C-alpha positions in Angstrom: 25.7 7.7 5.7 25.3 4.0 5.2 21.7 3.7 4.0 20.7 2.2 0.7 17.7 2.3 -1.6 15.8 -0.9 -2.1 14.4 -2.0 -5.5 12.4 -4.7 -7.1 13.7 -6.1 -10.4 11.2 -7.4 -12.9 12.0 -8.1 -16.5 15.4 -6.4 -16.1 13.7 -3.2 -14.9 14.3 -1.8 -11.4 11.4 -0.3 -9.5 12.0 1.6 -6.2 10.6 0.0 -3.1 12.0 2.4 -0.5 14.6 5.1 -0.2 17.2 5.5 2.6 16.8 2.0 4.0 18.7 1.7 7.2 17.5 -1.8 8.4 16.7 -5.0 6.5 15.6 -7.8 8.8 14.4 -11.3 7.9 10.8 -12.0 9.0 10.6 -15.7 8.1 11.0 -17.5 4.8 11.6 -15.0 2.1 9.9 -12.2 4.1 11.8 -9.0 4.9 11.1 -5.9 7.0 12.6 -2.7 5.6 13.0 0.4 7.8 14.1 3.7 6.5 16.1 6.4 8.4 12.8 8.3 8.6 11.0 5.5 10.4 9.0 4.2 7.5 8.5 0.5 7.5 7.5 -2.0 4.9 7.3 -5.8 4.8 8.0 -7.5 1.5 8.1 -11.1 0.2 11.0 -12.0 -2.1 14.7 -12.7 -2.1 17.8 -10.6 -2.3 19.1 -10.8 -5.9 22.1 -8.6 -5.3 23.6 -5.8 -3.1 26.0 -3.1 -4.1 26.8 -1.2 -1.0 29.3 1.1 -2.6 26.3 2.3 -4.8 23.9 2.1 -1.8 21.6 -0.4 -3.6 19.8 -3.6 -2.6 17.8 -5.4 -5.3 15.1 -7.9 -4.5 13.3 -10.3 -6.8 9.8 -11.7 -6.4 9.3 -15.4 -6.0 
């Protein structure tokens, strides 16, 4: 499976946004739509800080 977990990073601490994210789509300036394999959706505002696809992790930071 190719899904990843999405996290916020704040003060070097990672907080889970969503598990099993299958789709990450841009929705305009610094807005992203996350969709899980279960059909859950969430829109967030931030930027991608890093991605580690081997570890199935996408990390966002707030603006």
